N, C-alpha and C positions, 0 to 999 in steps of 0.2 A: 504494500499500499504506499509505504513511504517513497519508494522509488517512482511510483506512478505520480505521487504529488509533486516530487522534485521535478520530473519531466513536464509536468503542467506548469510549474513556476517558470521554468526556462522557456517554454513556449510563450508565456504571458511576457515575460521579459523581452523576448525577441520582438513581439508586437509593440510593446512600449518603446523599444529602441527605433523601430521604423517609424512610429508616429512622431518621436522626438526629432528624428532626421528631417521629417516633412516640415515640422515646425521651425527647425534651424534654418531650412532652406527658404522658408517664408519670412525669415528675419524676426521671428517671435522667440527670441532667446531665452527669456525668462521661463516660459512655457516649456521650451525644449529642455532646458536645464532640470526642471522638476521631473519631466519624464525620464530624462537619463537617470536621475537619482532613483526614481521608482524602479526602473529596469535593473540598476545595480542591486538594489535590495532584494529583488526577486531572484537574480542569479545567485546571490550570496545565500539566500535561504535554501536554494536548491543544493548548493555545495555543501552547506552546513548539514542538511539532512543526509546527504550522502556519507559524509565523514563521520558524523557524530551519531548516526542511526537513531535520531530522534528529530522531532519538529523543533524549528527556531522558536525561541521565546517571542510572544508578541511584543511589538514595540522595540525590539532590539535595535540597537544603533548599527550603522555601517561599520564603524569601527569594531564593535563586538563581533559582528558577523564575519568581518574580513579576518580578524584574529583567530577565529575558530573554524574557518573554512579551508584551511591548509592552502593558503595561496602562496605563490613565490613572493619573496620579500618586497621586490620592487612593485609588484602589483599592489600588495598590501598597502605600502606606504603611499601610493597614489590615491587609494580610496580613502584613507583616513582624513585626508585633507578636503574631501568633498563636502560642501557646504550643506547645512540642513535645510528642510523645507522652510522653516521660519526665516532662515538667513535669506533664501531665495525670495520670499515674500517681502522682506524688509528691502531688499534691492529694488524690487519692482515698485514699491511705494516711494522710495527715494528718487527713482527716476521721473515719476510724475510731478516732483517738486521742481524740476529744472525748468526755467523759461528761457534760459539762454542757449540758443541753437548750438553754439560751440561747446558748451558744457555737455549737453545732451549727446552730441556726436562723440565726445571723448568717452562718456559713460556706455554709449552704444558699442564703441569699438572694444571696450574692455569686457563687455558681456559677450561679444562675438568671440574674442580669443578664449574666454572661459568655456563657452559653449563647445568650440572646436576641440579644445583640450578634453572635455568630458566625453565627447563623441568618440575620440581615439581610446580613452580608457575603458569606456563601456564596450567599444567593439572588440578590444583585446580581452576583456573579462568574458564576454560571451564566446569568444573563439576558445578560450581556455576551458570554460565549463562544458562546451559541446564535446571537447576532446577528452574530458575527464569525468563525464556522467554517463 
C-alpha cells in the first residue's frame, strides 16, 4: 500500500511540476514558485515512505523530509534553502506595494531568477526520485 501511495505522490508531483512550468512561462513567478515547492514536498514524501517504510508526518517541513529521504548531500542542501509558503506569499504582497516601475522590474528579475533555480532543483529531484522509487 505504501509503495502505491508513494507512486501516487510522485505522479501528483510531476503534474504540479508541469503546472509550475506553465506558470513560469506565463511570467507568474510567485504561483510557479509555490507549485514548485508543492511538487518538492510530494516527491520528498514519496522518497520518505520508500526509505522509512512509513507515511511522512503531516505538516513535515521540506528540511525534515529532505533530511530523512536519503538524498545526495548537494540535493539536500539546495532543498533546505527553499522558502516556505508564507515567505512566498509575503513576497507577493510586497510586490504589490511597489509603484516605481524600475523597482518592480528589479524585484521581478529576482523572482525570475529564483523561479528558474527552483525549476532546476525540482527537475533534478523528480529525476532522482523516478530512478530510485
